[in-house]
C-alpha positions in Angstrom: -11.7 -8.3 8.4 -8.7 -9.7 6.3 -7.4 -7.8 3.3 -5.4 -9.2 1.4 -2.6 -7.5 -1.2 -2.3 -9.0 -4.5 0.3 -7.1 -6.6 -0.3 -5.7 -9.1 -3.7 -6.5 -9.1 -4.5 -4.5 -6.2 -6.9 -5.1 -3.1 -10.5 -6.4 -3.3 -12.6 -4.4 -5.4 -9.7 -2.0 -6.2 -8.5 -2.9 -8.7 -5.2 -0.9 -10.5 -5.6 1.3 -14.1 -9.3 1.0 -13.1 -11.2 4.7 -14.1 -11.6 7.4 -11.4 -15.2 7.0 -11.0 -15.0 2.9 -10.5 -12.1 3.9 -8.4 -14.6 5.9 -5.8 -17.1 4.0 -5.9 -14.4 0.7 -5.3 -13.4 2.9 -2.2 -16.5 3.6 -0.7 -17.5 -0.3 -0.5 -14.1 -0.4 1.9 -16.6 1.6 4.3 -18.2 -0.4 7.5 -22.0 1.6 6.8 -22.6 1.3 10.7 -19.4 3.5 11.8 -18.8 6.1 8.7 -16.0 7.9 10.2 -15.8 11.8 10.3 -12.6 11.3 8.9 -13.2 10.3 5.1 -13.0 12.1 2.1 -15.3 10.7 -0.7 -12.7 9.3 -3.1 -9.2 9.8 -1.2 -9.8 7.5 1.6 -11.8 6.0 4.5 -10.8 5.0 8.0 -12.6 1.7 8.8 -13.7 1.1 12.9 -10.4 -0.4 13.5 -8.9 2.5 12.5 -7.5 0.7 9.3 -6.7 3.8 6.5 -7.9 2.6 3.1 -6.8 5.6 0.2 -6.9 5.9 -3.3 -4.2 7.6 -5.2 -5.9 8.4 -9.1 -3.7 9.9 -11.6 -5.1 10.4 -15.9 -8.4 9.7 -14.5 -6.8 5.7 -13.7 -6.2 4.0 -10.1 -2.1 4.3 -9.9 -2.4 3.1 -6.2 -3.6 1.7 -3.1 -2.1 2.7 0.4 -3.5 0.6 3.7 -2.3 2.7 7.0 -2.0 0.9 10.1 -5.2 -0.6 12.1 -5.7 0.7 15.7 -6.8 -2.5 16.9 -7.0 -6.0 15.3 -10.1 -5.6 13.7 -8.8 -6.1 10.3 -5.7 -7.9 9.5 -3.8 -6.7 6.3 -1.7 -9.5 4.7 0.5 -10.5 1.8 0.8 -14.5 1.0 0.1 -15.3 4.6 2.5 -11.8 5.8 0.2 -9.8 8.2 2.1 -6.4 7.4 0.6 -4.4 10.0 0.3 -6.8 13.1 4.1 -8.1 13.2 7.3 -6.1 13.9 8.8 -4.6 10.7 11.8 -6.4 11.0 9.9 -9.4 10.7 7.5 -8.2 7.8 11.0 -7.9 6.2 12.6 -11.3 7.8 9.5 -13.1 6.0 9.1 -11.0 2.7 13.1 -11.6 1.5 11.3 -15.6 1.7 9.1 -14.3 -0.4 10.7 -11.8 -2.9 13.3 -9.0 -2.8 12.8 -6.3 -0.8 15.6 -3.6 -0.1 15.5 -0.6 2.3 14.2 2.7 0.8 17.0 5.1 -0.6 15.6 8.0 0.7 14.4 6.1 3.9 16.4 3.6 6.0 13.3 2.9 8.6 11.1 1.8 5.0 11.2 -1.3 2.8 10.3 -1.4 -0.8 9.7 -4.9 -3.0 10.0 -3.3 -5.9 9.4 -6.4 -8.1 5.9 -6.7 -6.6 5.2 -2.8 -6.7 5.0 -2.6 -2.9 6.5 -0.5 -0.3 6.5 -0.9 3.5 7.2 3.0 5.6 7.0 3.5 9.0 8.5 7.6 10.0 11.6 6.0 12.4 13.5 2.6 12.7 13.0 1.3 16.4 13.1 -2.3 15.8 14.6 -3.0 19.1 11.6 -1.2 20.8 8.1 -2.3 20.8 6.7 0.2 23.3 7.5 2.2 20.0 4.5 1.3 17.8 5.1 3.7 15.2 8.8 2.6 14.7 8.4 -1.0 15.9 5.4 -1.8 13.1 5.0 -0.9 9.8 2.5 3.1 9.4 1.1 2.4 6.3 1.8 -0.3 3.2 1.3 0.7 -0.6 0.7 -1.2 -3.3 0.9 0.7 -6.7 0.9 0.1 -10.5 3.5 -1.0 -12.7 6.0 2.1 -13.0 5.0 3.9 -10.4 8.6 4.8 -9.0 9.6 5.6 -12.4 11.7 8.9 -13.0 10.9 10.2 -15.9 13.7 8.6 -17.9 12.8 5.0 -16.6 9.5 5.6 -17.7 10.5 6.3 -20.9 12.8 3.4 -21.5 9.5 1.4 -20.1 7.5 2.9 -23.0 9.9 2.1 -25.5 10.3 -1.1 -24.3 6.6 -2.0 -25.3 6.6 -0.3 -28.4 5.2 3.3 -27.6 6.4 6.7 -28.7 7.4 9.2 -26.2 5.2 12.6 -25.9 
């Protein structure tokens, strides 16, 4: 199955900002009813037969972020504007993303990257760009799509609220 990341909106039935209850139901729609994984945790994550993990992160009763974990096989594909985020080597994903938007190494993890304008982050446990046999470092292991402000520090969050005319608590 093909899944398209659409920042800042979401992924399929999962829409950033939707109420927690609706997000729980939308997450369940990613299950394959013929092959429900014993690892699934209702309202948290599901595993598809391909090994693709779909996880939701909620706060204050709303969906804030969607995380996907790399499938084991090619039955499921996750794309952003034609870029296969798990099927291509991480270095190639970064190169192609740079043709679409700003993408930088994560400050706290140089093997991972963030596209701040899109609120997408790409993670892998270590960098192995020249070692295809090291799948965990050669490919990204997960991608996270988040709501605006998800990565803000408290000071940045306060500035964002002031910019849109809200008062600080």
